[in-house]
Structures are given as structure tokens and as C-alpha cells.
N, C-alpha and C positions, 0 to 999 in steps of 0.2 A: 391645631398645635403650631405656635410662634416659631419663626425662623431663630437660628441661634446666630449672631451676627458673627460672633466668635470662631464659628466652625467653619474650617476651608473646606474646597471640595476638588475631586482631584483633576486636572487635564494632561490629557497625553500630550506631546511635543509631535507634531506631524512634519516640520519643517523648522531647519536652523541654518541661518543664514549669515554668512560672514560679514559685517560691514568695515571694521577695523582690527588692528591686532587685538582690542580689549573689548571691541564693541559686535554682540551678535544680535540678530534679530531672532525671537523665538515665535513660530506659529504654533499656536495651542489650539486644540480640539475643545470648542466651548459654545454653548448655546446661549451666553450672556449677552443682552443687548446694551451696550455703555452707550452713555452721551458723549459726544467729541469733547474732549478734556480730561474725561475722568481718569482716574488710576486705580491701581488694582494692588491689594497684600499679596504679596510673593512668598512661598515658603518652602523648605527643605527639611522634612522632619527630622530632629535632633540636631538640626546646624543652625536655623533661625529664620525669622520672616524680615521683609522689607518692601515699601512703597515702590511701584515701579508704574511709571504713566503708561497708558494703552496708546500706541502708534497707530494702530490700525484694526478695523473688525470688520465682518459680513456673517453670511449666513453661515453658522456651525464653526465659527473660527475666531479667535483674537489673536493680536500680534503684541508684543513687547519688546523693544529694544533695550537691551540690558548690558551697561558696562561693567567689567570686572573691576572693581575697586574695595571689596572687604570679604570677612568670611563667607558670608549669603552669596554673595554673587560670583565669588570664587567655587564656591559648589555648584551653582547653577551652569556656570562656565564648564564644569567638567561632563554636564549632561548632553545626551544627543539623541538625536530621533527616536522615537518610541519610548522614551523613557516619561516620567510624569512629575510634575509641579504641582505645587497647592495651592490653592488661590481663594482670597475672598475679597467680595466686593462685586460691582465695581461703587467705586467713592466717590465725594464730592460733587460741587456744580460745575458745568463745562461752558461751552462756547456758544452766544445765541446766533447757531448757524443760520435760522431764518430771519433772523434779522439782517442778514447781510444780504441777502437776496436783491438783485438790482439795484446793487450798490456798487463802488469800487473798492474793492477789499487788498489791503495790503498787509503781509503778514513778515515779520521781522524775526527773524528766529537764529540765535548764536547757539552754536556746538550741541551738544545734545537737546537743546530746546527744539530741534526741528522734530524729535518722535512726538511730542504731544500735540503738534499740529499736523500731522503726516494725513491722519485721517481726514481732516479739515479739506486738506488740498485734494486728496484723492475723490472726497464727494462731489469737490467743486469740477473736479476732472472727469467724474463720470457723469457729471450733470452739467456738461457745458451748456451756455446760455444764460445760465440763473444768475451770475454777475455782468455788470456793466463792463468793468475791467477788472484784471488780477496781477498785482505784483508779488515776487515772492523775493526776499532778500534772506539769505543764508551766511553767516560766517563762522567760519572755523581756524582752529589755531594754525594747522599746517595742513597741506593736501592730503596727507595720510591719514587726518583726523575726519576728513569728511564721509559724512553718512549718507545713506540711499544715492549712491552715484547714478544707477540706471533709471531710479525716478525722476531725480533732477534733471537728467536728459530730457525722458518722457514728458515734464511739464513744461519744459523749455519749448516744446513743438507747439503749445498752443497758449500758454503763459507767459509774461515777461519775468524771467528769474535772472537773477545777479547771485554770485557764490564769490565770496572773498575769502581770504586767509589771512593770519595777522603776518605770517613770513612763511616766507618760499626758501627752499636749501639754508634752513636754519639760521638763514641773515635776515633782521626785522628792517623792514620798509621804513624809509621816513615818510609816513603818512601824512605829516603837518604840510611838508613839501610835496610829495606826488601820491596822492591819496588812490591814483590808480593806476600804480606802476604794475610792469609786468617782468617775468623772469622767463628764459629758454626753459626751464623747468615747470615753471607753471603760468601758462598763457593767460590768466584770467587776470584778475584785481587783486593788489594786496594792501590791506589794510584793514581799520575798523569798521564793522557794520554802520555806524554812525555817519561815515564818511559817503555812503550811499543815498543817504535820505534826501538831503540836499539838490540833487539832481533828478529826481521821482517826479514825474509829469502827472501832476495832479489837478487835472479840469476842474473839479468840485469840490471845494474843500466840505461842502454839506454833505454831500453823496458818498463820502469816502469815511470806511472803517478799517481800523488797524487792530492787529493782533500783534504782541511782542512776547516773546518768550526766550529765556537764556539766563546766563548769572545774573544776581541781581545788581552789579555793576554796570552790566550790558544793557539793562531793562532801564536803568535810572537815567543813562544818558541818552539813549534813544528814544525815550517818550519826551525829552528835553527838544531833542532834534524833532520830532513830528509837532510837539508845542510852537516851535520856532515857523513852522511851514504852516501853521494855522489851524488844525486840526483841532477840533473841542475836545477835552478833557473826556466828556460822555460818548465819546466816539472811541475811545481806545480802551482796548481788553488786554491785561496782564493774565499769567499763569506764575502762582508760587509753587510749582508742583516739585521743588528740591525742599518745601517746609514738610511735605508731607512725612507722617510718622504712622501712628496706631490705626488712622482714618475712622475712629470712633469719637475723637474729641475725650479721651479718657487719660490719655498720659499727659498730656498739657505741651506737650515738646513742639507742637506746630503752633501754640498759642503767639499771638503778637497784641500787646496790651489785652482788651477784652474780647479779640477776635479770636474763633476756632479756625484756622485756616483749611484744615482738613473738613469741616462742616460746612463753611459758608464759601470756601474756594476749593480747588487751587484757583479758579477761573474768577477773577475778578475785573469789574469796570473800573478805571481808572478815577473816576469819582470817590471811589471807596479805597482804592489801592494807593493813592496818595497820600494816606494818613497810615499807613501800614508801613512803620519803619522795619525795614528785616534786616 
């Protein structure tokens, strides 16, 4: 009997972890084995359905970090441990993690774009030695918007991790003059994530691979910075995870020109992505 791709299955919430005032990570009891960078369709009966990136997974569970921004996610926000969500998927193509081995990997993630790459980071954290070098650049609007604080501290013990915010104390920094400004309330860097790229140490352009995930405007200009550094287009991957809709290529909301992003993506090599005007 063929599987019904439209039929969701029930998954129990086994942990709910607060990230910010509007972001929570839900650990769900689930036997699904996704690919790094895939997404699930998440629903509440009688409320609705929405696509959510898988932020991590392991034996018997997967995690999704969900921001309260609409009717469905507001309904999810009201759920607690031992409640149930309904899932279908996983969908889409992910990151070619095997191709990054023995390379210098750089991940640049803006805001909630850190969620779709968290599983990639944790994979290499659990398998240290697979990469020659690893840089993680992460940018958020303000310090209160930072996701995965404990994980960022943990990763920084073994990898090079830079965290920047657009503004601290609700005062925008003049990033053109001082892209590494600091304040007493935020002791790290202030400025756009693009300002971190010129200072990266890149010993070998040929052996460097780059993942960029975030808002479309952030990805556009961050790609440009890496191209200026000499990284080849074929060595850059981006995720159009914000374009996901039905997951099956039926509704057409994810379509860019003739490409159904939910079927061919959300992860694309930049050779393909450069022609997809989002």
C-alpha cells in the first residue's frame, strides 16, 4: 500500500526549551531520519499547518525551533510537554555534508537562519576531526534575539564562533565607521554579519566551503562578500527555507520561475541559486 504524502503523523512533545520571548525549541518523539537542512510540515488539527525547518535530530527525536508569528505558531506556542503536534515529511534536499569533510567549512547564519544549520554544526561537533577548519558567523537583531546561547558557547570551545548584533541598547551602531563596536551591555561585536567576512582567515580558497542561511537580503550581500574573497560560486550553498509552503510542489507558492523550491531545494548550490530571484 502506497504512503499518503498528505497524511500527517502524531508526535509527542518531550521537551520545550525557551530561546527568546517568541522562539521555542520543541523536541519531539519521532523515528524519522531527516537529511541535514530538510523541513517538516507541522499542524494542529482545526488550526492549520506551516512548514518548519528541522533544527536537530537524533535517535528517536527531532527538534524544531519555532517563532510565534501567526495563527498556527500561536497555537503551537500554547502547547506544553506531553502535548502532541502533527507532522508530515521530511521534505526537500539538504546540505551535502559528506562533501564538506576534510575542508574548511564556514557557516554564516542570520537570525532564525541558525536553526536550519544547527544540526550540521552539531554533527561536526560530535565528529571533531572531519573538518580541517570551521568558522561559524551568526548575526541577530539584538542580544535578546540570540538563539541557542548555550550551544554557541559550547561550539566556541572547539570552533571559531563570531556572534554579532545589529544593535545593542536599541541604539544602532555606525557599522560603516566601527563594524566591531562594543558596549557595556553587549561585550561582543555590533554590526551586520557581512562585516565579519573580510577578516576571516581563509588559508585555501580551493578547500573552503560556505553555507549561508538567513533573510534574502542578508544572503544576497553575504554571498557577495564571499565572492569578493575569492570563494568559487560552486563552493557556496544557500537555503531558501523561508520559501517553503506545501512541501509537495502542489500549491505553487514556493515557485521561482520554473523551479519548485520545496522539491528542488530548499538547499541550493549557488550556481543554481544565483538565477533564482527571491
